[in-house]
C-alpha positions as CSV (number, residue, x, y, z in Angstrom):
1,M,18.1,2.7,-0.4
2,G,20.9,0.2,-1.1
3,L,19.5,-2.2,1.5
4,I,16.1,-2.2,-0.2
5,V,17.6,-2.7,-3.7
6,G,19.7,-5.6,-2.3
7,L,16.7,-7.2,-0.7
8,L,14.7,-6.8,-4.0
9,I,17.5,-8.6,-5.9
10,I,17.6,-11.4,-3.3
11,W,13.8,-11.9,-3.4
12,L,13.8,-11.9,-7.2
13,I,16.5,-14.5,-7.3
14,L,14.5,-16.7,-4.9
15,A,11.4,-16.4,-7.0
16,V,13.2,-17.3,-10.2
17,L,14.9,-20.2,-8.5
18,G,11.6,-21.4,-7.2
19,F,10.0,-21.4,-10.6
20,A,13.0,-23.0,-12.2
21,V,13.0,-26.0,-9.9
22,K,9.7,-27.7,-10.0
23,G,9.8,-28.9,-6.4
24,L,10.5,-25.4,-5.0
25,F,7.3,-23.7,-6.0
26,W,6.8,-22.6,-2.4
27,L,10.1,-20.7,-2.6
28,A,8.9,-18.8,-5.7
29,I,5.7,-17.8,-3.9
30,I,7.6,-16.6,-0.8
31,G,10.1,-14.8,-3.0
32,L,7.4,-13.0,-4.9
33,V,5.5,-12.0,-1.7
34,L,8.7,-10.6,-0.1
35,F,9.7,-8.8,-3.4
36,V,6.3,-7.0,-3.5
37,A,6.4,-6.2,0.2
38,T,10.0,-4.9,0.1
39,G,9.1,-2.8,-3.0
40,A,6.0,-1.4,-1.3
41,I,7.9,-0.5,1.9
42,G,10.7,1.2,-0.2
43,W,8.2,3.1,-2.2
44,I,6.3,4.4,0.8
45,R,9.5,5.4,2.6
46,R,10.9,7.2,-0.5
47,R,7.6,8.9,-1.1
48,G,7.5,10.1,2.5
49,S,11.0,11.5,2.5
50,I,10.4,13.5,-0.7
51,K,7.4,15.3,0.8
52,S,9.3,16.3,4.0
């Protein structure tokens, strides 16, 4: 769980940095995509472990 939270924080920082620096818009897009993907994976794993 700590790894997923750490990754979410890193992806969020990358997204904010990409939006803050005009030339790094691609970094914001990658950061947002990775943030959503990591959140979805963490949610699925957590949901699966609760049912077991």
